[in-house]
C-alpha atoms as one frame of an Amber mdcrd trajectory, in Angstrom:
protein
-164.231 271.933 193.902-164.046 268.670 193.610-163.704 266.819 190.145-165.926
 264.145 191.659-168.890 266.110 190.634-170.413 264.506 187.581-171.188 267.186
 184.620-174.258 266.868 182.740-173.544 265.854 178.962-175.564 265.940 175.606
-176.340 262.168 173.624-178.594 262.793 170.510-181.396 265.177 171.885-181.441
 264.698 175.647-179.150 265.341 178.358-177.267 263.048 180.453-175.823 261.745
 184.330-173.922 259.263 183.831-176.573 256.444 182.683-179.823 258.743 183.532
-181.803 260.824 181.515-181.542 264.444 183.039-184.485 266.701 183.244-184.418
 270.172 183.772-186.074 271.100 187.248-185.209 274.570 187.214-185.856 278.147
 188.439-185.116 281.713 187.222-182.650 283.585 189.728-182.387 286.876 189.794
-181.821 289.810 192.422-184.281 292.120 192.459-183.261 294.502 194.770-183.128
 298.125 193.461-179.412 298.647 193.776-178.186 295.144 192.872-180.175 294.195
 190.500-177.434 294.050 187.945-175.500 292.064 190.559-174.042 288.776 189.332
-176.373 286.532 191.594-173.617 283.570 192.123-170.318 285.780 192.730-168.847
 285.097 196.303-170.024 288.838 197.275-173.051 287.740 197.464-171.932 283.612
 199.331-174.254 284.260 202.486-177.847 285.338 200.231-177.257 282.222 198.101
-176.230 279.923 200.962-180.037 280.704 202.909-181.671 280.780 198.835-179.572
 277.109 198.369-182.431 275.498 201.157-184.967 277.085 199.061-183.550 275.269
 195.866-183.536 272.002 197.757-186.722 272.073 199.419-188.599 272.605 196.191
-186.463 269.789 194.735-184.752 271.382 192.155-181.155 270.341 190.328-180.850
 273.311 187.985-181.171 277.441 188.776-181.199 279.775 185.696-179.280 283.586
 185.903-179.333 286.004 183.679-175.708 286.883 183.262-172.115 286.101 184.602
-169.203 288.477 185.748-165.927 286.905 184.613-164.398 289.442 186.744-165.680
 288.227 189.968-164.922 284.982 192.236-167.086 281.990 192.331-165.471 279.284
 193.653-167.317 279.069 197.180-170.654 279.536 195.649-170.556 276.897 192.717
-168.762 274.786 195.544-171.933 275.156 197.031-174.370 274.594 194.542-172.401
 271.705 193.601-172.624 270.152 196.929-176.892 270.597 196.598-176.886 269.269
 192.979-177.616 272.655 191.768-176.382 272.625 188.098-176.483 276.246 186.418
-177.199 277.496 183.366-176.534 281.446 182.575-175.821 283.471 179.403-172.436
 284.827 178.620-173.878 288.537 177.788-174.650 291.368 180.527-176.671 293.990
 179.870-173.751 296.308 178.430-172.458 293.776 176.387-175.197 291.614 174.106
-176.017 291.145 170.467-178.267 294.387 169.892-181.559 293.429 168.219-181.697
 297.006 166.563-178.036 296.560 165.495-176.793 293.278 165.263-174.122 293.315
 163.193-172.363 296.796 164.693-173.009 294.920 168.272-170.512 292.163 167.503
-167.560 293.248 167.555-164.136 291.615 169.034-164.673 293.836 172.284-168.140
 291.657 172.697-166.406 288.266 171.825-163.343 288.954 174.258-166.377 289.413
 177.066-167.556 285.750 176.311-164.559 283.758 175.910-163.042 285.537 179.516
-167.121 284.576 181.071-166.106 281.134 179.098-162.988 280.658 180.931-164.811
 281.446 184.204-167.087 279.424 183.835-165.426 275.975 182.129-163.604 275.464
 185.707-167.306 274.658 186.989-168.291 270.952 186.140-171.895 272.008 187.248
-172.222 274.591 185.035-174.935 272.743 183.012-174.354 275.242 179.596-174.147
 278.329 178.437-176.521 281.185 176.176-175.211 282.856 173.307-178.233 284.872
 172.935-181.534 285.388 175.115-184.261 287.186 173.892-182.716 288.505 171.348
-185.217 288.107 168.613-188.787 288.701 169.626-190.279 289.647 166.366-190.124
 289.603 162.866-188.238 292.628 162.254-186.351 291.306 165.013-185.570 288.070
 163.230-182.471 289.248 161.108-180.288 289.586 164.327-180.729 285.626 163.849
-177.098 285.874 161.704-175.275 287.630 163.949-176.394 285.104 167.081-174.909
 282.166 165.021-171.722 283.908 164.535-171.712 284.274 168.425-172.090 280.329
 168.708-169.334 279.612 166.233-167.095 282.041 167.413-167.919 280.531 171.210
-167.034 277.230 170.105-164.238 277.669 167.943-162.681 279.489 171.184-163.628
 276.517 173.618-161.898 274.508 171.667-158.701 276.118 170.839-158.293 276.919
 174.658-158.902 272.927 175.050-155.841 271.921 172.917-153.976 274.978 174.597
-154.786 274.403 178.184-151.961 272.311 180.024-153.086 269.091 181.770-156.312
 267.653 180.619-157.602 271.012 179.300-160.247 273.015 179.538-163.894 272.299
 179.529-165.931 272.460 176.365-169.145 273.900 177.843-172.692 272.766 175.948
-173.903 275.949 174.157-177.347 277.429 173.444-179.924 279.838 173.058-182.762
 281.007 174.340-185.961 282.253 172.441-188.681 284.407 173.471-192.224 283.664
 173.999-193.022 285.108 170.395-194.271 282.496 168.983-194.006 283.413 165.112
-190.204 283.100 164.891-189.693 280.279 167.792-189.600 277.352 164.545-187.538
 279.111 162.402-185.017 280.715 165.233-184.426 276.404 166.031-184.074 275.599
 162.586-181.516 278.494 161.708-179.610 278.345 164.544-179.392 274.295 164.969
-178.777 273.291 161.326-175.692 272.478 159.309-172.334 271.466 160.906-171.708
 271.351 164.995-168.826 273.566 165.102-171.481 276.286 164.426-174.453 274.784
 165.260-176.644 275.270 168.363-175.999 271.636 171.143-179.706 272.990 172.466
-182.379 275.146 172.553-185.246 276.625 174.691-187.745 278.831 174.932-189.684
 281.345 176.800-193.390 279.966 176.979-196.504 281.047 179.335-199.624 279.788
 177.617-200.854 277.024 180.083-202.340 279.417 182.507-203.928 278.400 185.418
-206.376 275.196 184.940-206.139 274.041 181.266-204.636 270.815 179.354-202.859
 270.222 177.187-205.041 270.852 174.176-205.717 274.073 175.106-202.488 275.366
 176.172-201.418 274.375 173.201-198.895 272.126 174.427-200.006 268.885 172.610
-198.913 270.767 169.240-194.883 270.657 170.627-194.302 267.085 171.735-194.961
 263.711 170.063-194.753 259.817 171.282-195.002 258.095 174.624-190.894 257.431
 175.862-191.776 253.961 177.281-190.971 251.022 174.706-194.362 250.586 172.515
-195.798 253.980 173.623-198.766 255.744 171.857-198.188 258.526 169.621-200.047
 261.982 169.528-202.669 262.198 166.507-201.659 265.947 165.812-197.968 266.107
 163.886-196.447 268.071 166.612-194.027 270.982 165.859-190.632 269.753 167.958
-191.211 266.112 167.260-187.823 265.725 165.004-185.988 267.687 167.289-182.382
 266.678 166.968-180.895 268.377 170.027-181.947 268.711 173.767-184.944 271.247
 174.198-186.515 272.780 177.317-188.366 275.566 178.299-186.079 278.586 179.746
-188.502 279.950 181.328-192.850 279.394 181.854-194.704 279.835 184.804-198.129
 282.231 183.206-199.823 284.273 185.648-203.005 286.273 185.614-202.292 289.772
 186.497-205.721 291.556 187.875-205.069 293.332 190.695-204.482 296.868 190.306
-200.717 298.610 191.291-201.807 298.538 194.769-203.560 295.714 194.996-200.935
 292.777 194.634-203.384 290.424 196.371-205.885 290.061 193.857-203.732 287.947
 191.568-204.935 284.698 192.107-201.501 282.469 192.469-200.341 279.952 189.734
-200.979 276.291 190.516-198.699 275.718 188.495-200.556 272.565 186.574-198.161
 272.675 184.011-195.433 271.985 186.178-196.477 268.074 186.531-197.450 267.831
 182.754-194.117 268.833 181.728-192.609 265.913 183.166-194.903 263.321 182.008
-195.029 260.612 179.241-197.159 263.425 177.263-193.912 265.398 177.114-190.643
 263.795 178.103-190.030 262.160 174.996-189.173 265.822 173.244-188.599 267.959
 176.109-186.077 267.676 178.903-187.641 269.450 181.784-188.044 273.661 181.949
-187.410 276.771 184.403-189.830 278.221 186.630-190.473 282.168 186.574-189.211
 282.939 189.626-187.890 282.691 192.797-187.821 285.868 194.500-191.092 288.565
 193.986-190.303 291.432 191.752-192.291 294.723 190.749-193.292 292.759 187.572
-195.315 290.701 190.387-193.677 287.373 189.668-192.049 285.137 192.063-192.621
 282.110 194.670-190.473 283.543 197.737-191.319 287.255 199.202-189.565 289.061
 201.864-190.943 288.445 205.130-192.100 291.355 206.979-189.521 293.525 208.458
-186.905 292.022 205.675-185.894 293.362 202.155-185.593 289.838 200.301-182.391
 289.237 198.048-181.529 286.205 200.312-182.667 288.356 203.787-185.467 286.425
 205.536-188.272 285.106 203.654-191.651 283.542 203.311-192.702 281.249 201.444
-196.145 281.783 199.051-198.708 279.517 197.447-196.597 279.430 194.905-193.951
 278.010 196.553-196.271 274.780 197.829-197.995 275.072 194.567-194.576 274.555
 192.123-193.096 271.777 195.110-196.278 269.864 194.921-196.580 269.500 191.064
-192.330 269.194 191.162-193.053 266.569 193.415-195.893 264.735 191.295-193.994
 265.038 187.846-190.841 263.321 189.731-193.373 260.190 189.646-192.572 259.797
 185.971-189.515 257.540 185.198-188.013 259.014 182.132-185.642 256.012 180.347
-182.533 255.157 180.824-179.494 255.637 178.303-179.458 252.031 177.647-183.039
 251.987 176.742-182.324 254.769 174.533-178.941 253.503 172.842-181.686 250.914
 172.310-183.952 252.709 169.997-186.742 252.214 172.707-187.112 256.225 173.048
-187.506 257.298 169.557-184.581 258.951 168.651-182.064 256.343 170.298-180.088
 254.507 168.544-181.904 252.913 165.567-183.562 256.365 164.774-181.120 258.738
 164.003-182.624 262.258 163.622-181.271 264.888 161.576-180.462 268.321 161.833
-183.143 270.365 159.797-182.497 272.341 156.737-181.978 276.591 157.574-185.250
 278.434 156.552-186.166 280.902 153.654-186.366 284.236 153.737-190.044 284.938
 153.970-191.772 288.249 154.876-191.472 287.171 158.874-188.383 285.883 158.565
-185.206 287.962 157.648-182.365 285.670 157.768-180.726 283.351 155.963-177.098
 281.096 155.581-175.749 284.814 153.486-176.443 286.249 156.329-174.061 285.342
 158.886-171.029 287.622 159.273-167.396 286.739 159.337-165.696 287.208 162.480
-164.184 289.685 163.712-161.864 288.410 165.917-158.311 288.419 165.353-157.792
 284.327 166.016-154.092 284.418 165.655-153.865 287.136 168.664-156.180 284.555
 170.307-153.898 281.713 169.615-151.107 283.305 171.261-152.788 284.073 174.509
-153.761 281.135 175.256-150.220 279.301 174.166-148.935 282.278 176.493-151.276
 281.377 179.289-150.171 277.849 178.766-146.289 278.572 179.041-147.230 280.401
 182.179-149.207 277.686 183.683-145.610 275.495 182.999-143.470 278.381 184.115
-145.777 278.527 187.476-145.158 274.981 188.004-141.307 275.202 187.486-141.133
 278.208 189.752-142.618 276.024 192.381-140.643 273.418 192.309-137.156 275.794
 192.156-138.336 277.332 194.917-138.953 274.145 196.742-135.463 273.288 195.305
-133.938 276.120 196.898-135.406 276.271 200.174-134.702 272.409 200.460-130.984
 273.010 199.603-130.774 276.030 201.892-131.860 274.327 204.330-129.215 271.628
 203.471-126.467 274.340 203.510-127.446 275.928 206.784-127.018 271.802 208.369
-124.017 271.210 206.597-122.692 274.905 208.127-123.754 273.838 211.700-122.125
 270.597 211.524-118.922 272.307 210.603-119.477 275.057 213.405-119.197 271.669
 215.648-115.982 270.351 214.655-113.888 273.421 214.165-115.672 273.830 217.777
-114.431 270.452 219.025-110.809 271.140 217.508-110.298 274.352 218.854-111.600
 272.704 222.512-109.063 269.966 222.182-106.019 272.691 221.148-106.777 274.255
 224.320-107.655 277.932 222.620-108.915 281.007 224.387-111.233 283.616 222.959
-112.291 280.712 220.220-115.990 282.393 220.518-114.369 285.868 219.166-111.766
 284.337 216.246-114.609 282.037 215.233-116.880 284.818 214.575-114.099 287.152
 212.895-113.203 284.214 210.687-116.158 282.224 209.666-119.823 282.492 209.967
-121.009 278.976 210.817-120.436 279.702 214.436-122.944 283.004 214.683-125.454
 282.560 216.742-128.558 279.848 215.443-131.085 283.189 215.495-129.226 285.393
 213.477-127.509 282.533 211.373-131.352 281.782 210.412-131.736 285.255 209.766
-128.824 285.854 207.519-129.350 282.772 205.334-133.435 283.652 204.728-132.186
 286.735 203.350-129.596 285.025 201.526-132.510 282.185 200.024-135.109 285.134
 199.564-131.700 287.069 197.015-132.239 283.581 195.169-135.437 283.733 195.062
-136.060 287.073 193.939-133.043 286.488 190.874-134.696 283.329 190.140-137.920
 284.607 189.647-136.585 288.161 187.558-135.128 285.274 185.612-138.149 283.036
 184.841-139.679 286.736 184.044-136.968 287.657 181.556-136.362 284.432 179.645
-138.443 281.377 181.497-135.733 279.101 179.679
């Protein structure tokens, strides 16, 4: 992938792309076909389906897609390159359905094998500049009873960030990219703020870099007040802007915040009466990118692109099609989301220069601090003592990373040495050809007879060129094999 693609960075409470504020305009992207529903939607073996869906992303005006899992064993080079060309960033989870923190047994599921799987995901994803960030968990905590899993989630964040620092320092060349690490909370509201505080408190080395959550409270025609959204943001982003009357929940967040899923829907038809469901108008989309929300929120991700059994999705398989990248029809919801995103784009967020000047709130002159960890309560079952020690053998990880670095160096040396061997073999052939020509000329002057037969008996330099090339090629391959074996046994 071209290194010219500019990654999104984090400065303070906002996401940035260069000097411009980056607002997430995204959609959830997954495969719903029964035989493929747990496949990585961005693996290169799905590239033709992705290619068609990218056209939909561009038509909607998106800059981000959210996938629920990533398979590090598969190649993603072609797919990620296509997405980058379209200006699309990727937010994804490190876990998959089989490797995840189990909310019912968080400590038991936090194992060396799980972390190895997450580290493999980091190695795979760090190669792509259009990765927006990775999630250490998604909807793990969905009730006060499951809040005890917060300790294991924070431990995952700590270990992943430790691994990325090690990989960046041990990697050869410019080093491996360090990705932003976040957490996506469920739509459950009682544990939302405690989870945010628990995961973002304390030193940066073990705290999330960003936080996002699902919110389906805005349904149909509503308002900031009716939906409850007015309780979330704080100030207008423009210098001297107004402040809402109420104290807002996330007004003092010190890290980027956005919605990982939104788009509430009324399901009123029976199982066989999907058409009775009123289409979503996505009024909240325009509000999300308005001056009432952007001082605190950095956009959001609509749920979702392809229509599934849950009756969400803004495109359906076209008649006679099967979905999942085949021909689709754009529903009224597709058109509504497209229109609302376009309307939301009319608002211009502050620039980096304005923010660092202190005009945007939380910038230059107004440093926002990390919160304190929440205390245990009837609805929250975690504290600082809930974070387990790492099960990772860090000495083994460091050795593996060092070996990987040496492998990169050795591979470079192999290529150079093989090139030198090829060059020297070519030079030797040329010298032998010249020697043979001189011998032939000398023999001709002396009037020898049968010089061809004698030359073949006494010297290889007068072999027919085709046979000589074959012989020297075999010798060269022998030298290569010997060299490669030596490098494998002892690179020095």
